[in-house]
N, C-alpha and C positions, 0 to 999 in steps of 0.2 A: 363694872368698875374699871377704872383705868389703872395703869401700872404706877407703882410708887415713884415719886419724884425725889429731888434733892433732899426734901424734908422727911422722906420715908413715909409720907402720908399718901394713902391711895386717893385718887380723884373720883368724882362721880361723873358719869357719862350716860345719860338716860334719855331714851326716846319717849316723848310725851305727845299727847293729842294737841293739835294746833287750835285750841279753844281758850277763851279767857279764863276759865276755871283752872287751867294748868298753872297759872301763877300762884294759886294757893298751895298746891302740892309742891311746887318748886321752892317757894319761900320756906316751907317746913324743912325741905331737904337742905337748903343752904344754912338754915339756923342749926340743924343737927350737925352738919359738917363743921361749922365754926366752933360749936361746943366740943366736938370730938378732937378738933385740932388745937383747942385751948386759945382760940382767938374770938371769944364771945363778943368783945367790944366792936368787932367789925360786922357782926350779924345784921344789925339794922341797915347799915349802908349797903351791904351785899344783897339783902332782900329787896331794897328799893331799886338798885341797879338791875337786878335780875327781873323784877316785875316790869320795868320799862323795856328791857330787851324783849321779853315775851310779848308785851303789848304791841310792840312794833311788828314782831313776826306775825301775830294774829291778825293785825290790821292790814299788813302788806303782802301776805303770802297766802296762796290758795292751797298749798299742800296740806295733807291730812295730819302730818306729824312734824314736830320740830325736835331737835336734839338739844338738851340742856347739859352744859358742862360746868362743873365746879371743881377747881383744883387749887391746891396749896403748893405750888411748885418750888417756892423758896420760903425761908422763914419770914421774910419781909413782904411777901406778895400773896395775893389771893386772885385767882383768875375766874371770871364769870363769863360764860359765853352761851350764845344760842345759834344753832345752825338751822337754816331753813332752805326751802327750795327756790326762792326767788333770786333772780340774778340782779335785781335792782339794788344798787348800793344805797345805804342810808345817807340822807342829806340833812345837815344841821340847818335849821331855819330859825328865823326870829319871828315868833308868832305875834299877831296883834293882840292887844289886851282882851278883846272879846272872843278870841279863838278858844275853843274848848280843847283842841288837840295841838300837838306840835312842840311840846316842851320836854319830851322824854330824852332826846339826845342832848339837850342842854343840861339836864340833870346828870346824865351819865358823864358828860364832859366835866362838870363841876365836881363830881364825887370821886372820880377815878384818877389815878396817877397817869394812865394812858388808856386810850380806847382806839378801836379801829375795826376794820372789816377786811376780810380776805375772801377770795373765791377759790374754793377747792377745785381740782381738775375736772370733777364730774358735774359741775353745775351747782347752783345755789350759792349761798354765802354763809360766812362764819363771822358773826358780829361779837366782839369780845371787849371786856373791860378789865383792866389790871388795877386792883385796889391795893393800897398799902396795908399790910398787916403789922401789928405791933410785935416785933421780935421779942420784946421783953415779956410778952404775955405767953410765950411758948412754954410748954410743960417740960 
């Protein structure tokens, strides 16, 4: 668990296996977090964004583990992030209609207020999306 933020809500910072099945466990975690924080309306969007971030990590990273981060740093924001061991930065592409892959970052871009990628000092990358949370829904 991460330290409490401005909202006094603790965040989730969990090491998970770098396998496709991790998305199922992570979606449950983000839905539980949104319910605990009183922002259930954002759960579906948060689950989709997190699933796409995990899919990218699984597809592009050889490391055995990824770190999944879910935080509610401000009343009007929800942070979803995945940290992996690859130094390759994500690239938004325009897929052809027949392409099976390549739409994840477009979805993240469309659903989030902001998204980006940083490289921590020790290697790897931290891909994050900041979602708007409805402050009127706070408990």
